[in-house]
KEBARO-93966 format. One record per residue (C-alpha): x, y, z. Coordinates in steps of 0.2 Angstrom, whole numbers, plus 5000, padded with zeros to 4 digits. Layout:
<recs>
XYZ ...
</recs>
This chain:
<recs>
557750684248 556850774234 556250954236 555151064225 555451244220 554851304237 555951184247 554551064252 554850874251 554050794236 554650614239 554950504254 556750504261 557750354255 559350274261 560750214250 562050094258 563850114253 564250044236 562350034231 561450144219 559650204219 558650254203 557550414205 555950444196 556250544180 554650654180 555050704198 556850734196 556450844181 555550974192 556350944209 558050964217 559050834227 559750864245 560850744254 561450704272 562250554281 561250454293 560250554305 561050494321 562750584316 561950754319 562150824302 560850934293 560350924275 561550984261 561251124249 559951074235 560651014218 559651034202 560050924187 560251074175 561551154187 562450984187 562450984168 563351154168 564451114182 564650924184 565850924199 565251004215 565550984234 564050934244 564151014262 563150954277 563351064292 563350994309 562051034321 563451094333 564251244327 566051194333 565951034324 566651014306 565450994292 565150824283 565750834264 565450734249 566150754231 564750744218 565050714200 563750704186 564050574173 563150574156 563450544138 563750714130 563450634112 561750584118 560450714111 559250664125 560350724140 559950904136 558050874138 557950744152 559050714167 559850554160 561350544171 562150464185 562650564201 564250484209 564550524227 566250504236 567150554251 568350694247 569850584253 570050404257 571550334267 572050154264 573250074275 574449954265 575749934279 575849764288 575349854305 573849954311 574050144312 573450294321 573250444310 572850624310 572150734296 572350924298 571451054287 572551204288 571151334283 569851264294 571151234308 570351064312 571250914317 570350744315 571150584322 570650404320 571250224320 571450124304 571749934304 572949844292 572249834275 570749944279 570050104270 569450254279 568450394271 568850574277 567250684276 567850824286 569050914274 568851034259 569850994243 570151174241 571151184257 572851134262 572750964270 574150874280 574350694287 575250614301 575450434306 575850334321 576250144317 575650034331 576749884338 578349954331 579850054338 579450204327 578950374334 577550474326 577950534309 578150704302 576750794294 576550764275 575550874263 574250764254 573250904246 573651084242 571951144235 572151324228 573751354237 575151344223 576551374235 576651194241 576851034232 576050864237 577250754246 577450574241 578250514257 578250544276 579650494288 579650384303 581150384315 581650244326 582450264344 584150294335 583450434325 583650334309 582350374296 581150264287 580250334272 578450274271 577750304253 576050384249 575250344232 573850444226 572450374216 571250494208 569450424206 568850464188 567150554187 567150594205 567350784206 569150774212 569050644225 570650544228 571350404238 572950404248 573750234249 575050214263 576350084260 578150034263 579250014248 580049854255 579549734268 580749604274 580149434282 581549334290 581249144291 583049094293 582949084312 584449194313 584549384316 584849484301 585449664297 585349774281 586149924275 585750034260 586950094247 587050174230 587750074215 588250234206 589250314219 590650254231 590250274249 589950184266 588350084267 587050174278 586150084293 584350064290 583050114302 582049984312 582149854326 583949814332 583649684346 584349514339 582949414347 581649514338 582649514321 582649324322 580749314321 579749314305 579049484310 578749604295 580249724294 579849884285 581249944274 581550094263 583050174253 583650344257 583450384238 581650374231 582250254217 583550164226 583549974227 585249924232 585649844249 586849734258 586349594270 587049504285 586349354293 586949284310 588849304312 589149314293 590049444284 589149574273 588549514257 588849584240 587649714233 585849654231 584749744219 582849724221 582449824205 581649674196 579749644200 580149464206 581649354208 582449214218 584249194222 585449084233 586749174244 588249104252 588749224266 590549204272 590649154290 592149124302 593248974301 593048944283 591248914284 589749004276 587849024279 586748974265 585249094263 583849094250 583249264245 581749294236 580649444233 578949484224 577649614223 576149604235 574549534227 573149644222 573049814231 574749774239 575749774223 576549934227 577649844241 579049724237 579049584250 580849514253 580949344261 582449274269 582349084271 583548944274 584348884258 584248704263 582748634274 582848454280 581248364284 581048194292 579548094286 580147934294 579347864310 581047874319 582148014324 583548054313 585248144315 585848244300 587548334296 588548394282 589848274277 591548314285 590648404299 590148344317 588248344321 587648494330 586348504344 585048564332 585348414320 584148294328 582448284319 580948204327 579748124315 578848254305 579948394310 580948514298 582648604302 583748714292 585548674287 586148844294 588048834291 589048734279 590848714273 591448854262 591848804244 591348624245 589848524238 588348514249 588348334254 587148274267 587248114278 586048054290 585947924304 584647844316 584847894334 585947784345 587747744349 587947604336 587047704322 587847704305 587947854294 587247844277 588247874261 588148064257 586848134245 587048294235 585648414241 586048524226 585448394214 583548414211 582548254210 582348094219 583847984225 583847824235 585147754247 585247614260 585247644278 585447504292 584047514305 584647544323 585247404333 585547294318 587347264312 586847144298 585347104288 584347184275 584547384275 583047494273 582847594257 582747784261 582047904247 582648074247 581648204237 582548364233 581448504227 581548694225 580148794231 580448984230 582249014235 582348854247 582948684243 581848554252 582648394257 581348264262 581848104269 580547954269 580547774270 580247704252 578747584253 578747554234 579947464223 581847484223 582647604209 583647454202 583347274200 584747154194 583947004187 585246864183 584346744172 585946664166 586846504171 588246604179 588546684196 588946874193 589747004205 589447194202 589947354210 589747544207 591147644198 591247824196 592447974196 593247914213 593047734211 593747704194 594147514193 593547384205 594847354218 594847234234 594747384246 593547444259 592947594247 592147474235 590547384240 590447224231 588747134227 588346964221 586846894212 586846704209 586246624194 584346634191 584146754205 583846934207 584447074218 583647244223 584947384222 585247564225 586847664222 588147634235 588747814233 587247914226 588248084227 589548024215 589648094197 589647984181 589047824190 589047664181 588947474186 590347354183 589947174180 591247054185 591346874179 592846754178 594046904180 593246994166 592447164168 591047254159 590447434162 588647464160 587647634161 586147564170 585147724165 585147664147 583647574141 583647444127 584647294122 586547314124 588047224117 588247054125 589547024138 590946904132 591946814146 593146664147 592646494155 593446324157 592546274141 593046424131 592246594129 590446624133 589246774133 587746834141 586446954134 586147124143 584447214142 583847354152 581947394153 580847504164 579547424175 578647574183 579947674193 581147534192 582647504180 582847324178 584447254171 584147084164 585646964161 585246804152 586146674142 586646734124 585746644110 586346704093 584746654084 583646764095 584846914099 584947074089 586847054090 587846934081 589746884083 590746994072 591546924057 593146994051 592947144040 591047154042 589847284049 589847434060 589147474076 587547574076 587247604094 588447704105 588147624122 589347564136 590247424127 591747384138 593047264131 591747164121 591447304108 592447214095 591647044098 589847084093 588947194080 587147244078 586447164063 585147294056 584047264041 583747404029 581947434032 580947544020 579547654027 577847594023 577147764026 577847934020 576948104022 577548264017 576648434018 577348594010 576548754013 577248914004 576649024018 575449044032 574849214039 574049254055 573249424059 572849484076 571649624079 571149704095 569449774101 569749944094 569749854077 571549894073 572749764066 574149744079 575149594074 575449494058 576349334060 577049264044 577649084043 578449044026 579248884019 578348774031 578748584029 578048434039 578848264036 578148104044 578947934041 578447764049 579347594048 578947434058 580247494071 580147684072 579247844068 580048014063 579348184063 580148344056 579348514057 580248664050 579848844046 581048924034 580649104038 579749164054 579249354055 578149444067 577649624061 577149764072 575649824062 575349984072 575450134061 576550224073 577750074076 579550124078 580149954073 578949884060 579649714061 579549644079 580349474076 581349404062 582849284059 584549384062 585549404046 586849274043 588649304038 588949274020 589549094016 589849053998 589648864003 587848894009 586648883995 585048874005 584948964022 584448854037 582648854043 582248984057 581448844067 581648654066 580948514077 581448334074 580848184084 581247994081 580347874093 580347684092 578847574092 579547484107 578247414118 579447294128 580447414139 578947504148 579247684142 578947794127 580647774119 581247924110 582847894101 583248074096 582348234099 583048404094 582348584094 583348714084 583048904083 584149014073 584649174080 583249294080 583149484081 581849554092 581349744091 580049814102 579349974107 578350014123 576750054114 576749894105 577049794121 575649884130 574449854115 574849674116 574549674135 572849754132 572449604120 572849474134 571549544145 570349404141 569349304153 570349154157 570849074174 572549154176 571749324172 570549324186 570749454200 571949394214 571549414232 572349554241 573849474250 575349574257 576349424263 575949254257 576449124270 576949254283 577649124295 577848954288 578948904273 577748814260 578048634255 578548604237 577048574226 576948384221 577448354203 575948284193 576048104187 576248064169 576847944156 578647894158 579747954143 581547894139 582648004129 584147924122 584648094116 583748264119 584548424113 583748594115 585048694105 585648864111 584549014108 585249184103 584149344103 584649514097 583549624108 583149804105 581849904115 581350084115 580150184126 578750274117 577150364120 575650264122 574650294106 573650134105 573550064123 573250114141 574750154152 574250054168 574849874169 574249764183 575349614187 573949494189 574449384175 576049304169 576049404153 575849564162 577249524173 578349494158 577849664151 578049754168 579849684169 580349744151 579649914154 580449934171 582049854168 582649884150 582350064147 583150094129 584149954124 584949924107 585549764098 585849674115 586349494112 585349374124 586049204124 585249054132 586448904134 585948734126 585148594137 585648424132 585148254140 585748084137 584847924143 583548024152 582047944159 580648054167 578848094167 578348234156 577848354171 579548314178 580448354162 579448514159 579948574177 581848544173 581748634157 580848784165 582148784179 583548784166 582848934156 582349034172 584149024177 584849064160 583649214159 584249274176 586049254171 585849354155 584649494162 586049604169 587049604153 585649704144 586049864154 587749874145 586749894129 585650044135 585550194124 585750314138 587550254141 587950244122 587850054120 589650024127 589549834125 588949854107 590349974103 591649854111 591049704101 591049804085 592849864087 593449694093 592549604079 593449724066 595149684074 594849504073 594449524054 596049624052 597049474057 595949334051 595749384033 597549394028 597849234037 596449144028 597149204011 598849134015 598148964021 596948934007 597949013992 599649033998 600749193998 600149273982 598849403978 597549323989 598649384004 598449563998 596649543995 596449474013 597449624020 596249744011 594749654017 595349644035 595849834036 594249884028 593249774040 594149854055 593850034048 591949994044 591549914061 592450044071 591550184062 589950094064 590150064083 590650244087 589350324076 588050204083 588450244101 588450434097 586750414088 585950324103 586650454116 585950604106 584350514102 584050474120 584450654125 583250724112 581850614118 582150664136 582150854132 580650834121 579550774136 579950944145 579151044131 577350994136 576850994118 576250824114 575550864097 577250934091 578150784099 576950664089 577350754073 579250744077 579150554080 578150524064 579450624054 580850524062 579950364057 579650414039 581350494036 582650374043 584350424035 585050294023 586750374021 587750524028 587150654015 585350594019 585750614038 586350794036 584750844026 583550754038 584450824053 584451004046 582550984042 582250924060 583251064067 582351194057 580651124061 581051124080 581651304080 580151364070 578951264082 579851354097 579451524090 577651474085 577351404102 577851574110 576451654101 575151524100 575251434118 574651594127 573151604115 572651424116 572851434135 571751584136 570451494126 570351344137 570751414154 570451594154 571751714163 572551564172 572751474156 573551624147 574951634160 575151444159 575251464140 576651594142 577651474153 577451334140 577951444126 579551504135 580051324139 579651274121 580751414115 582251354124 581851164124 581351144106 582951214098 583951104110 582950954104 583251004086 585151004089 585050834097 584050774082 585350854070 586750764078 585750594080 585250594061 587050644056 587850504066 586450384061 586850424043 588650394045 588250224053 587050174039 588350224026 589450084032 588049954029 587350024013 587949874003 587449744016 585849644016 584449764016 583349784031 581849674030 580149764030 578349714034 577649574024 576149684020 575449854025 574249844040 572549794036 571049914033 569549874043 567949964037 567050084048 565549964051 566849834059 566449694047 567949594042 568349584023 569649494014 571349584014 571449724001 573249783997 572449943989 571349984004 572849954015 573950074005 572550204005 572350194024 574250214026 574250364015 572850444025 573750424042 575450494035 574550634025 575150814031 576250734045 574850644053 573550774053 572150654047 572650504057 571050494066 569950494051 569050334045 569650284028 568350224015 569150223998 570250323985 570450343967 571950393956 571350543945 572850573934 573050403925 574650343932 575150503941 575250543959 573650653961 572450553972 570750593979 570250503995 568550474003 568450464022 566850454033 566850644035 567750724021 568550724004 570450744002 571450783986 573350753988 574950703980 575350533985 577250543982 577550683994 575950654004 575550844003 573750904003 573050983988 571351023995 570050954007 568150974008 567150924023 565350854021 564750994033 565251114019 564451024004 562851083997 562650943984 563550813974 563250793955 563950663943 564550743927 565050663910 566950673915 566950673933 566050713950 565550893956 565550943974 564451103977 565051213991 563851304003 564951464001 564651473982 565251413965 566951483967 567351353980 566651203971 567751053969 567750953953 568550773952 569050733934 568850543931 568950493913 568550303916 566650293917 566650133927 567850203940 566750363940 565150263944 566050153957 566850303966 565150393966 564250243974 565550253988 565250433990 563350403990 563550274004 564650384015 563450534013 561950434018 562850374034 563450554037 561650624035 560950494047 562250544060 561750724058 559950694059 560150594075 561150734083 559850864078 558450784087 558650884103 
</recs>
């Protein structure tokens, strides 16, 4: 309601629903005041009146609505006026938004409903209510200047009401806000519920308290579980966790809240059913999946799939740990099935009705997981075993119940991974068989499976012999699908021929004896939909690709399964010249990425790009290579200017041209006869890459990924996805069938360095709603400071692989996901805070190898002469060099980390920024440089400590009055102690870094940025890259240790004719400085300029304070003078336009 100066209503009462807004008439608000209250039915009176000019002077205010009953608490709101202080109109008119919020909001992120109480100490009032799971409740009865406490009672659990926790201290500085409250179970074990505080911006101090459990366990195994907490850094007995202890309840998928006794602890041990305790499990990573084999009595084990992930949306503070069966068997047939592990008797739970699922809860320890099934019935036959650890589809034959002879049924088993569970789905195959043997020859042929167990065909019961008569065909599936290295052996007149039926194409003919001499049959394998067809036909020399081998002729071009006939036939290939050759050579390609703040963030440089394409009648080949790949961090404050580059290669005199950084080669045949896209050879090669990242760069990249694409949309708020059921695997999309004769994804090696840094160019908050955000969150949480950590991903090689592209993509992603998980823990050994111990060991061990290898190489190559002595010298020098490098590198990393940690305790961000800038610009190149740089850093730190003791209280009094003065004294005293300590660490770090760099002073120089970061004009219009403007902008940001980094560069001019005296023009001032030392000569703000005149030999700036303070820029070149004056003229016009706009008040 609006009131006039006499308190009378001037406007009708209006209602504003929660979350809505309401515009007020400008003329009325100018002369009136605003009063508020909740709905009339609650019994509250109108609040004090608010006048817009008072809100300008004090934007944040508490609105109090007294209750009509004196003993009832008042209803309070936090009001905050929001306006643009740079807008000249806000001083004349009420051009503002008034945001209203409850002083405190409580949000229940637990998996249960809660009963809570809020207690205001000063008012001595206790307010209680009920809050459902996921709900938010505003609290209007408290005053933010008071001490406020919170108590919880979690419903439907075994926990007692919690202790009181302080959630607001107000003006009472004797207490601290608590970030957890404790619940106790009947055994007096403690569960720590966490409290997260979210301050609402522009709300007058209002905040939200999120109540959540750090870990939530959902058990879907069907067996009871137990957990204990422990600390990985200390030896001790694991502690029993609080919670439900009844086995019947622990076997249900009821959410189990879990906490660690230490706030940052994440190590637990697990027990399921009657198993032993597991090894230590760390739930530090944001998301992961793993398989556990928990030892059980009688040489058995319980396989369990463990996965964890953060909740979605607002529930991301909690990690949801899911325990699920590792193997889940599903019967998709129309008849009941029994299942068991090979070598084990069936259990009572092993009968699966149609459509049912059941876990394989216990298996034999140390054996392959082989599953066999049978129909229900006394005369049922068990199927051959299948390996349920092999992902993909496999077929086997199974005799129907009550049928001893006849055609068996073809059963398809799909083995897929979803989360941490392997799903084994059994169904009746209604489509074609996996293999068809077509005998189009004039001879009856027998065949059988051979493998590692069945090496050669023998007339015993373990071999299943099949026969296909002349001009007949036979459907086939593997007799022993779980065997390794499976092949088919063709038998004809006591002659055997092994064939890999997974190969596609024409193979060497099969030669065998007959009554009329030797004969041969042609062998061809083709794909017909999902079926591999083995076509056997009479051999005709005139139509076959293979001819009888003549003595002393030819070589064999294809490496297939030849058996005993490899010397009888040879492939006759005609030299075929390509009828199309294309070659594209690019010297380089540059890609610049610029963020919304108009700052160049990344520059990607691709040099020596080569694309070759060749086509013949039979095949096509494509080769793409990139000689040098480099990704530069273009942020001016970058700790590592080069983010990605090829790692330096060891010197090799025989290598005249370095190998390409990336090379992709593909050869595919123009084959339309075998039903697939036939790729003869495919290879992806990536040389070792060095990756160096800092935290600010990663966060800036993350900001650039916040684009409106499908995976960037806000996710639903879900705490536990699929809370009861285990989701079925997602069906693989269909695609074209591709056959790879050879596919090689070469090993990848990354040398990773990562440092934490202040956020100069990006926001700190990361929401894990996108895949890229999840990667960044993992790096920031898991790595810490890591230096030169080798990250090796093993190669992936396929031979005779036939799959659709979606299936192939799934297999490749699965491989690299496993490789990344395997390598992740190794990075911790390269952390700076522990001195990079793995790097130290590798350097010293490499030096010891050189000490023995170099003399040995000299003797082997040149004999026992002077080369042996040279080898000894090389080896010993390498040992000394690498040992010194490793030790000094470790010491440098430790002292640098200590210095960085102590620097954060000084509470002087500006000094720390100057310190980091000096470290970036003055990296020691050798030991003497390290001593000088370290001494300068130490002196600067000590001087800043004494300066802060005097200046911090003065600055505090100017900004915060008497309270700020005393805070400033505290900051000054802390800085007086901490800054010299930082100086000592910087001295030690620079000295040891200088020693380290001395050992590599003659090695390959470190690669720098391809070019200086781009300058973008103040108007935001992109122009072609200018090296001169980029250099000027770089000078400006480094001038006087970064004092002018926030200025907007325009242009500069050299006024000494080749010297280093330079005059720079920005959007607000003129700077004269020495470009070599980046030290200021003089500066002149446009606010101090009376006039600007162009003279015969330069430009004169007239100062408002008098002629003695005028500044003259000598420019001998008339054209340069005119150009620079025109630049000044444009800037002055823009400056005056801004001043005129601000002056209209």
